[in-house]
Structures are given as structure tokens and as C-alpha cells.
KOLZA-386962 format. One record per atom (N, C-alpha, C, CB): residue number from 0; atom name; x, y, z. Coordinates in steps of 0.1 Angstrom, whole numbers, plus 5000, padded with zeros to 4 digits. Glycine has a CB too. Layout:
BEGIN
<NUM,CA,<X,Y,Z>>
...
This chain:
BEGIN
<0,N,<5008,4988,5000>>
<0,CA,<5000,5001,5000>>
<0,C,<5009,5012,5000>>
<0,CB,<4990,5002,5012>>
<1,N,<5006,5022,4991>>
<1,CA,<5014,5034,4990>>
<1,C,<5009,5045,5001>>
<1,CB,<5013,5040,4976>>
<2,N,<5019,5051,5006>>
<2,CA,<5015,5062,5016>>
<2,C,<5009,5074,5008>>
<2,CB,<5027,5066,5024>>
<3,N,<4999,5079,5012>>
<3,CA,<4993,5091,5005>>
<3,C,<5002,5103,5009>>
<3,CB,<4977,5093,5011>>
<4,N,<5003,5111,4998>>
<4,CA,<5011,5124,5000>>
<4,C,<5004,5132,5012>>
<4,CB,<5011,5133,4986>>
<5,N,<5013,5138,5020>>
<5,CA,<5007,5146,5031>>
<5,C,<5000,5158,5025>>
<5,CB,<5017,5151,5040>>
<6,N,<4990,5163,5033>>
<6,CA,<4984,5176,5029>>
<6,C,<4985,5185,5042>>
<6,CB,<4968,5173,5025>>
<7,N,<4988,5197,5039>>
<7,CA,<4991,5206,5050>>
<7,C,<4978,5215,5052>>
<7,CB,<5004,5214,5046>>
<8,N,<4977,5220,5064>>
<8,CA,<4968,5231,5068>>
<8,C,<4977,5243,5065>>
<8,CB,<4963,5230,5083>>
<9,N,<4971,5255,5063>>
<9,CA,<4978,5267,5060>>
<9,C,<4990,5269,5069>>
<9,CB,<4969,5279,5060>>
<10,N,<4987,5268,5083>>
<10,CA,<4999,5271,5092>>
<10,C,<5010,5261,5091>>
<10,CB,<4994,5270,5107>>
<11,N,<5006,5249,5088>>
<11,CA,<5016,5238,5087>>
<11,C,<5024,5241,5074>>
<11,CB,<5010,5223,5086>>
<12,N,<5018,5246,5063>>
<12,CA,<5025,5250,5051>>
<12,C,<5035,5261,5054>>
<12,CB,<5015,5255,5040>>
<13,N,<5031,5271,5062>>
<13,CA,<5040,5282,5065>>
<13,C,<5052,5277,5073>>
<13,CB,<5032,5292,5074>>
<14,N,<5050,5267,5082>>
<14,CA,<5061,5261,5090>>
<14,C,<5071,5254,5080>>
<14,CB,<5056,5251,5101>>
<15,N,<5064,5247,5071>>
<15,CA,<5072,5238,5061>>
<15,C,<5081,5248,5053>>
<15,CB,<5061,5231,5051>>
<16,N,<5076,5259,5050>>
<16,CA,<5084,5270,5042>>
<16,C,<5097,5273,5049>>
<16,CB,<5076,5284,5040>>
<17,N,<5095,5275,5063>>
<17,CA,<5106,5279,5071>>
<17,C,<5116,5267,5073>>
<17,CB,<5101,5283,5085>>
<18,N,<5110,5255,5074>>
<18,CA,<5119,5243,5076>>
<18,C,<5127,5240,5063>>
<18,CB,<5110,5231,5080>>
<19,N,<5120,5242,5052>>
<19,CA,<5127,5239,5039>>
<19,C,<5139,5249,5038>>
<19,CB,<5117,5240,5026>>
<20,N,<5136,5261,5041>>
<20,CA,<5147,5272,5040>>
<20,C,<5159,5268,5050>>
<20,CB,<5140,5287,5045>>
<21,N,<5154,5264,5062>>
<21,CA,<5166,5261,5071>>
<21,C,<5174,5249,5067>>
<21,CB,<5160,5259,5086>>
<22,N,<5167,5239,5060>>
<22,CA,<5174,5227,5056>>
<22,C,<5180,5228,5042>>
<22,CB,<5165,5215,5057>>
<23,N,<5178,5239,5035>>
<23,CA,<5183,5239,5022>>
<23,C,<5198,5238,5020>>
<23,CB,<5178,5251,5016>>
<24,N,<5206,5242,5031>>
<24,CA,<5220,5241,5031>>
<24,C,<5225,5228,5038>>
<24,CB,<5226,5254,5038>>
<25,N,<5216,5219,5040>>
<25,CA,<5217,5206,5047>>
<25,C,<5221,5207,5062>>
<25,CB,<5227,5197,5040>>
<26,N,<5219,5218,5068>>
<26,CA,<5222,5220,5081>>
<26,C,<5212,5231,5087>>
<26,CB,<5238,5223,5083>>
<27,N,<5207,5228,5098>>
<27,CA,<5196,5237,5105>>
<27,C,<5204,5243,5117>>
<27,CB,<5182,5230,5109>>
<28,N,<5207,5255,5115>>
<28,CA,<5215,5261,5127>>
<28,C,<5206,5264,5138>>
<28,CB,<5222,5273,5123>>
<29,N,<5212,5266,5150>>
<29,CA,<5204,5270,5162>>
<29,C,<5197,5284,5160>>
<29,CB,<5213,5272,5174>>
<30,N,<5204,5293,5153>>
<30,CA,<5197,5306,5150>>
<30,C,<5185,5305,5141>>
<30,CB,<5208,5316,5143>>
<31,N,<5186,5296,5131>>
<31,CA,<5174,5293,5123>>
<31,C,<5162,5287,5131>>
<31,CB,<5178,5285,5112>>
<32,N,<5166,5276,5139>>
<32,CA,<5156,5270,5147>>
<32,C,<5149,5281,5157>>
<32,CB,<5163,5259,5155>>
<33,N,<5157,5289,5163>>
<33,CA,<5152,5299,5172>>
<33,C,<5143,5309,5165>>
<33,CB,<5162,5306,5179>>
<34,N,<5147,5312,5153>>
<34,CA,<5139,5322,5145>>
<34,C,<5125,5316,5141>>
<34,CB,<5146,5327,5132>>
<35,N,<5125,5303,5137>>
<35,CA,<5112,5296,5134>>
<35,C,<5103,5296,5147>>
<35,CB,<5115,5281,5130>>
<36,N,<5109,5292,5158>>
<36,CA,<5101,5292,5170>>
<36,C,<5095,5306,5174>>
<36,CB,<5110,5288,5181>>
<37,N,<5104,5316,5173>>
<37,CA,<5099,5330,5175>>
<37,C,<5088,5334,5166>>
<37,CB,<5110,5339,5174>>
<38,N,<5090,5332,5154>>
<38,CA,<5080,5335,5144>>
<38,C,<5066,5329,5146>>
<38,CB,<5085,5331,5131>>
<39,N,<5067,5316,5150>>
<39,CA,<5055,5308,5153>>
<39,C,<5048,5315,5165>>
<39,CB,<5059,5294,5156>>
<40,N,<5056,5318,5175>>
<40,CA,<5050,5324,5188>>
<40,C,<5045,5338,5186>>
<40,CB,<5061,5324,5199>>
<41,N,<5050,5346,5177>>
<41,CA,<5047,5360,5176>>
<41,C,<5037,5364,5166>>
<41,CB,<5059,5366,5174>>
<42,N,<5037,5357,5154>>
<42,CA,<5029,5362,5143>>
<42,C,<5015,5358,5143>>
<42,CB,<5035,5357,5131>>
<43,N,<5006,5368,5139>>
<43,CA,<4992,5365,5140>>
<43,C,<4988,5353,5131>>
<43,CB,<4984,5377,5136>>
<44,N,<4995,5350,5121>>
<44,CA,<4991,5339,5113>>
<44,C,<4992,5326,5121>>
<44,CB,<5000,5338,5100>>
<45,N,<4999,5325,5132>>
<45,CA,<5000,5313,5139>>
<45,C,<4993,5314,5153>>
<45,CB,<5016,5309,5140>>
<46,N,<4983,5323,5154>>
<46,CA,<4975,5326,5166>>
<46,C,<4969,5312,5172>>
<46,CB,<4964,5336,5164>>
<47,N,<4965,5304,5164>>
<47,CA,<4959,5291,5170>>
<47,C,<4967,5279,5166>>
<47,CB,<4943,5289,5164>>
<48,N,<4980,5280,5164>>
<48,CA,<4989,5269,5161>>
<48,C,<4998,5268,5174>>
<48,CB,<4999,5272,5146>>
<49,N,<4998,5256,5178>>
<49,CA,<5007,5252,5190>>
<49,C,<5021,5250,5186>>
<49,CB,<5001,5240,5197>>
<50,N,<5031,5257,5193>>
<50,CA,<5045,5254,5188>>
<50,C,<5050,5240,5189>>
<50,CB,<5054,5262,5197>>
<51,N,<5043,5232,5197>>
<51,CA,<5047,5218,5198>>
<51,C,<5045,5211,5185>>
<51,CB,<5040,5210,5210>>
<52,N,<5036,5216,5176>>
<52,CA,<5033,5209,5163>>
<52,C,<5045,5212,5154>>
<52,CB,<5020,5215,5157>>
<53,N,<5054,5220,5157>>
<53,CA,<5066,5223,5148>>
<53,C,<5073,5209,5145>>
<53,CB,<5076,5234,5153>>
<54,N,<5075,5202,5155>>
<54,CA,<5083,5189,5154>>
<54,C,<5077,5180,5143>>
<54,CB,<5084,5182,5167>>
<55,N,<5064,5178,5144>>
<55,CA,<5057,5170,5135>>
<55,C,<5059,5175,5120>>
<55,CB,<5041,5169,5140>>
<56,N,<5056,5188,5119>>
<56,CA,<5057,5195,5105>>
<56,C,<5071,5193,5100>>
<56,CB,<5053,5210,5107>>
<57,N,<5080,5195,5108>>
<57,CA,<5094,5194,5105>>
<57,C,<5098,5180,5100>>
<57,CB,<5103,5199,5117>>
<58,N,<5093,5170,5107>>
<58,CA,<5096,5156,5103>>
<58,C,<5089,5153,5089>>
<58,CB,<5091,5147,5114>>
<59,N,<5077,5158,5087>>
<59,CA,<5071,5156,5074>>
<59,C,<5078,5163,5062>>
<59,CB,<5057,5162,5074>>
<60,N,<5083,5175,5065>>
<60,CA,<5090,5183,5055>>
<60,C,<5103,5177,5052>>
<60,CB,<5091,5197,5060>>
<61,N,<5111,5173,5061>>
<61,CA,<5123,5166,5059>>
<61,C,<5121,5153,5052>>
<61,CB,<5130,5165,5071>>
<62,N,<5111,5146,5055>>
<62,CA,<5107,5134,5047>>
<62,C,<5105,5137,5032>>
<62,CB,<5094,5127,5053>>
<63,N,<5099,5148,5030>>
<63,CA,<5097,5152,5015>>
<63,C,<5110,5154,5008>>
<63,CB,<5087,5165,5014>>
<64,N,<5120,5160,5016>>
<64,CA,<5132,5164,5009>>
<64,C,<5140,5151,5005>>
<64,CB,<5141,5173,5018>>
<65,N,<5137,5140,5012>>
<65,CA,<5144,5127,5009>>
<65,C,<5138,5120,4996>>
<65,CB,<5142,5118,5022>>
<66,N,<5128,5126,4990>>
<66,CA,<5122,5120,4979>>
<66,C,<5128,5126,4966>>
<66,CB,<5108,5121,4979>>
<67,N,<5126,5120,4955>>
<67,CA,<5130,5125,4942>>
<67,C,<5121,5137,4940>>
<67,CB,<5129,5115,4930>>
<68,N,<5127,5148,4935>>
<68,CA,<5119,5161,4934>>
<68,C,<5112,5165,4946>>
<68,CB,<5109,5160,4923>>
<69,N,<5119,5163,4958>>
<69,CA,<5113,5166,4970>>
<69,C,<5110,5181,4972>>
<69,CB,<5122,5162,4982>>
<70,N,<5119,5190,4968>>
<70,CA,<5116,5205,4970>>
<70,C,<5105,5208,4962>>
<70,CB,<5127,5214,4967>>
<71,N,<5104,5204,4949>>
<71,CA,<5092,5207,4940>>
<71,C,<5080,5201,4945>>
<71,CB,<5095,5202,4926>>
<72,N,<5080,5189,4951>>
<72,CA,<5068,5183,4957>>
<72,C,<5063,5192,4969>>
<72,CB,<5071,5170,4962>>
<73,N,<5073,5196,4978>>
<73,CA,<5070,5203,4990>>
<73,C,<5064,5217,4986>>
<73,CB,<5083,5205,4998>>
<74,N,<5070,5224,4976>>
<74,CA,<5064,5236,4971>>
<74,C,<5051,5235,4966>>
<74,CB,<5072,5241,4962>>
<75,N,<5047,5224,4959>>
<75,CA,<5034,5222,4955>>
<75,C,<5025,5220,4966>>
<75,CB,<5034,5211,4945>>
<76,N,<5029,5212,4976>>
<76,CA,<5020,5210,4987>>
<76,C,<5017,5224,4996>>
<76,CB,<5027,5200,4997>>
<77,N,<5028,5232,4996>>
<77,CA,<5027,5245,5003>>
<77,C,<5018,5254,4995>>
<77,CB,<5041,5251,5005>>
<78,N,<5020,5255,4982>>
<78,CA,<5012,5263,4974>>
<78,C,<4998,5260,4974>>
<78,CB,<5017,5263,4961>>
<79,N,<4995,5247,4974>>
<79,CA,<4981,5242,4974>>
<79,C,<4974,5244,4987>>
<79,CB,<4980,5228,4970>>
<80,N,<4982,5245,4998>>
<80,CA,<4975,5246,5011>>
<80,C,<4973,5261,5015>>
<80,CB,<4984,5240,5022>>
<81,N,<4979,5270,5007>>
<81,CA,<4978,5284,5010>>
<81,C,<4969,5292,5001>>
<81,CB,<4991,5289,5010>>
<82,N,<4961,5300,5007>>
<82,CA,<4954,5310,4998>>
<82,C,<4964,5318,4991>>
<82,CB,<4944,5318,5006>>
<83,N,<4962,5325,4980>>
<83,CA,<4972,5333,4973>>
<83,C,<4978,5343,4982>>
<83,CB,<4966,5339,4962>>
<84,N,<4971,5350,4989>>
<84,CA,<4975,5361,4998>>
<84,C,<4985,5357,5008>>
<84,CB,<4964,5366,5005>>
<85,N,<4986,5344,5012>>
<85,CA,<4995,5339,5021>>
<85,C,<5009,5333,5015>>
<85,CB,<4989,5329,5030>>
<86,N,<5009,5333,5002>>
<86,CA,<5021,5328,4995>>
<86,C,<5033,5338,4997>>
<86,CB,<5018,5326,4980>>
<87,N,<5029,5351,4997>>
<87,CA,<5039,5361,5001>>
<87,C,<5044,5359,5014>>
<87,CB,<5034,5375,4999>>
<88,N,<5035,5356,5023>>
<88,CA,<5039,5354,5038>>
<88,C,<5049,5342,5039>>
<88,CB,<5026,5350,5048>>
<89,N,<5045,5332,5031>>
<89,CA,<5055,5320,5031>>
<89,C,<5069,5324,5027>>
<89,CB,<5050,5308,5021>>
<90,N,<5070,5332,5016>>
<90,CA,<5082,5337,5012>>
<90,C,<5088,5345,5022>>
<90,CB,<5081,5344,5000>>
<91,N,<5081,5354,5028>>
<91,CA,<5087,5363,5038>>
<91,C,<5093,5354,5050>>
<91,CB,<5076,5372,5044>>
<92,N,<5085,5345,5054>>
<92,CA,<5090,5336,5065>>
<92,C,<5103,5329,5061>>
<92,CB,<5079,5326,5069>>
<93,N,<5105,5324,5049>>
<93,CA,<5116,5317,5044>>
<93,C,<5128,5327,5044>>
<93,CB,<5113,5312,5030>>
<94,N,<5126,5340,5039>>
<94,CA,<5136,5350,5041>>
<94,C,<5140,5354,5055>>
<94,CB,<5131,5363,5034>>
<95,N,<5131,5354,5064>>
<95,CA,<5134,5357,5078>>
<95,C,<5143,5345,5083>>
<95,CB,<5122,5358,5085>>
<96,N,<5140,5333,5080>>
<96,CA,<5149,5323,5085>>
<96,C,<5162,5323,5078>>
<96,CB,<5142,5309,5083>>
<97,N,<5162,5326,5065>>
<97,CA,<5176,5327,5058>>
<97,C,<5184,5338,5064>>
<97,CB,<5174,5330,5042>>
<98,N,<5179,5349,5069>>
<98,CA,<5186,5360,5075>>
<98,C,<5190,5357,5089>>
<98,CB,<5178,5373,5075>>
<99,N,<5185,5347,5095>>
<99,CA,<5187,5344,5110>>
<99,C,<5201,5342,5114>>
<99,CB,<5179,5330,5113>>
<100,N,<5209,5335,5105>>
<100,CA,<5223,5331,5108>>
<100,C,<5233,5340,5101>>
<100,CB,<5225,5316,5105>>
<101,N,<5228,5351,5095>>
<101,CA,<5238,5359,5089>>
<101,C,<5239,5357,5074>>
<101,CB,<5252,5356,5094>>
<102,N,<5250,5350,5069>>
<102,CA,<5253,5348,5056>>
<102,C,<5244,5338,5049>>
<102,CB,<5267,5345,5054>>
<103,N,<5240,5341,5037>>
<103,CA,<5234,5331,5028>>
<103,C,<5243,5324,5020>>
<103,CB,<5225,5338,5019>>
<104,N,<5241,5311,5020>>
<104,CA,<5248,5302,5012>>
<104,C,<5243,5301,4998>>
<104,CB,<5248,5289,5017>>
<105,N,<5251,5295,4989>>
<105,CA,<5247,5294,4975>>
<105,C,<5234,5285,4976>>
<105,CB,<5259,5287,4965>>
<106,N,<5234,5274,4983>>
<106,CA,<5222,5266,4984>>
<106,C,<5210,5273,4989>>
<106,CB,<5224,5255,4992>>
<107,N,<5211,5281,4998>>
<107,CA,<5200,5289,5003>>
<107,C,<5194,5299,4993>>
<107,CB,<5203,5297,5015>>
<108,N,<5203,5305,4986>>
<108,CA,<5199,5315,4975>>
<108,C,<5192,5307,4964>>
<108,CB,<5212,5323,4969>>
<109,N,<5197,5295,4960>>
<109,CA,<5190,5287,4950>>
<109,C,<5176,5283,4955>>
<109,CB,<5199,5275,4947>>
<110,N,<5176,5279,4968>>
<110,CA,<5162,5275,4973>>
<110,C,<5152,5287,4972>>
<110,CB,<5164,5270,4986>>
<111,N,<5157,5299,4976>>
<111,CA,<5148,5311,4976>>
<111,C,<5143,5313,4962>>
<111,CB,<5155,5324,4980>>
<112,N,<5151,5311,4952>>
<112,CA,<5148,5313,4938>>
<112,C,<5137,5302,4934>>
<112,CB,<5161,5312,4928>>
<113,N,<5140,5290,4938>>
<113,CA,<5131,5279,4934>>
<113,C,<5117,5281,4941>>
<113,CB,<5137,5264,4938>>
<114,N,<5118,5286,4954>>
<114,CA,<5106,5287,4962>>
<114,C,<5098,5298,4957>>
<114,CB,<5110,5290,4976>>
<115,N,<5104,5309,4953>>
<115,CA,<5097,5321,4946>>
<115,C,<5090,5316,4933>>
<115,CB,<5108,5333,4943>>
<116,N,<5096,5308,4926>>
<116,CA,<5090,5302,4913>>
<116,C,<5078,5293,4918>>
<116,CB,<5102,5293,4904>>
<117,N,<5081,5285,4928>>
<117,CA,<5070,5275,4932>>
<117,C,<5059,5282,4938>>
<117,CB,<5075,5265,4941>>
<118,N,<5061,5293,4943>>
<118,CA,<5049,5301,4950>>
<118,C,<5042,5310,4940>>
<118,CB,<5054,5309,4963>>
<119,N,<5049,5310,4928>>
<119,CA,<5043,5319,4916>>
<119,C,<5043,5333,4920>>
<119,CB,<5029,5314,4912>>
<120,N,<5054,5338,4927>>
<120,CA,<5055,5352,4931>>
<120,C,<5063,5360,4920>>
<120,CB,<5062,5352,4944>>
<121,N,<5058,5372,4918>>
<121,CA,<5064,5382,4909>>
<121,C,<5079,5385,4915>>
<121,CB,<5056,5396,4909>>
<122,N,<5088,5386,4905>>
<122,CA,<5102,5389,4910>>
<122,C,<5103,5402,4917>>
<122,CB,<5111,5389,4899>>
<123,N,<5096,5412,4914>>
<123,CA,<5097,5424,4921>>
<123,C,<5092,5424,4935>>
<123,CB,<5091,5436,4914>>
<124,N,<5081,5417,4937>>
<124,CA,<5075,5414,4950>>
<124,C,<5085,5407,4958>>
<124,CB,<5062,5406,4949>>
<125,N,<5090,5396,4953>>
<125,CA,<5100,5388,4960>>
<125,C,<5113,5396,4963>>
<125,CB,<5104,5376,4952>>
<126,N,<5117,5404,4954>>
<126,CA,<5129,5413,4956>>
<126,C,<5127,5423,4968>>
<126,CB,<5132,5420,4944>>
<127,N,<5114,5428,4968>>
<127,CA,<5111,5437,4979>>
<127,C,<5111,5429,4993>>
<127,CB,<5098,5445,4977>>
<128,N,<5106,5418,4993>>
<128,CA,<5104,5410,5005>>
<128,C,<5120,5406,5010>>
<128,CB,<5095,5397,5003>>
<129,N,<5127,5402,5000>>
<129,CA,<5141,5399,5004>>
<129,C,<5149,5412,5009>>
<129,CB,<5149,5394,4991>>
<130,N,<5146,5423,5003>>
<130,CA,<5153,5434,5007>>
<130,C,<5149,5440,5021>>
<130,CB,<5152,5445,4997>>
<131,N,<5136,5438,5023>>
<131,CA,<5131,5441,5037>>
<131,C,<5137,5432,5047>>
<131,CB,<5115,5440,5037>>
<132,N,<5138,5420,5045>>
<132,CA,<5143,5410,5055>>
<132,C,<5158,5413,5057>>
<132,CB,<5142,5394,5050>>
<133,N,<5165,5416,5046>>
<133,CA,<5180,5420,5048>>
<133,C,<5181,5433,5056>>
<133,CB,<5186,5422,5034>>
<134,N,<5173,5443,5053>>
<134,CA,<5173,5455,5061>>
<134,C,<5171,5454,5076>>
<134,CB,<5163,5465,5055>>
<135,N,<5161,5445,5078>>
<135,CA,<5158,5442,5093>>
<135,C,<5169,5437,5101>>
<135,CB,<5146,5432,5094>>
<136,N,<5179,5430,5094>>
<136,CA,<5189,5423,5102>>
<136,C,<5204,5430,5099>>
<136,CB,<5190,5407,5099>>
<137,N,<5204,5442,5095>>
<137,CA,<5216,5450,5094>>
<137,C,<5222,5453,5106>>
<137,CB,<5215,5461,5087>>
<138,N,<5235,5452,5108>>
<138,CA,<5241,5456,5121>>
<138,C,<5249,5469,5119>>
<138,CB,<5251,5444,5126>>
<139,N,<5251,5475,5131>>
<139,CA,<5257,5488,5131>>
<139,C,<5272,5486,5132>>
<139,CB,<5252,5497,5144>>
């Protein structure tokens, strides 16, 4: 019997976007994990999402990455779970996680490009989101 593909609720899809970003360079830093936890606790989109659910969503997302075309499949699941207006939110959350540990690796940059395409976001909108995230984490 084949396992059915997972289906995400909107909040789970948003968490999966963060997990995929954090895992895109094959290592999830403490800063990225802390950022994910903070965003889930603080943002209105997660008002009725319990932080303890992060572990289950993370496991599901990482399982998707182990499959052939895993990122593409995960992006499809995320896109299908989110209303169009929350796709920008998913991209923003991915950018926030990317900025959490400072420098972006080539793998992370490639993931953001693939994720933008997967979410069907306009390049200018994505660029504005990326620039806003970068501006938030500038140091003096």
C-alpha cells in the first residue's frame, strides 16, 4: 500500500516553508531554529497553532526532501495549502529564516529562487521582501 502524500493546513504549510529554508543548506542552525520558534510564537498567522506541532511538521517536510523532486513536491503542497495572499507570507518567513544566521549560502539562494517560482511570486515582490528582510537584520 502506498502512503498518501501529506496535505498541509495553511499554518503547517507556513512552517514547512521555514523548515525547507533552514534545511536547504543541509544543516539547520540554532539561529534558524530559534527564528522559526519565535515567528510561530509571535505572528498573527500562527495565533491558534501550538508550537509543539513544529516537530511533526518538520519531520514531514524533511521526509519530503528525501524523495525525488522533494523540493518541488513540497512547494506544490505548500502552494496548494495556502490562499494566494499567504504565499507572500510563506516567502517572507523563508527570508526571515535565511537571514537568521547571517550569511546566505549558494544553496539557500538557490532555494529562495526555486521557492519564489514555486509560489508563483512576481520577481519584484520577491525582491522587495528579500530587501526588507535584509534591512531588518543589518548591524551597526
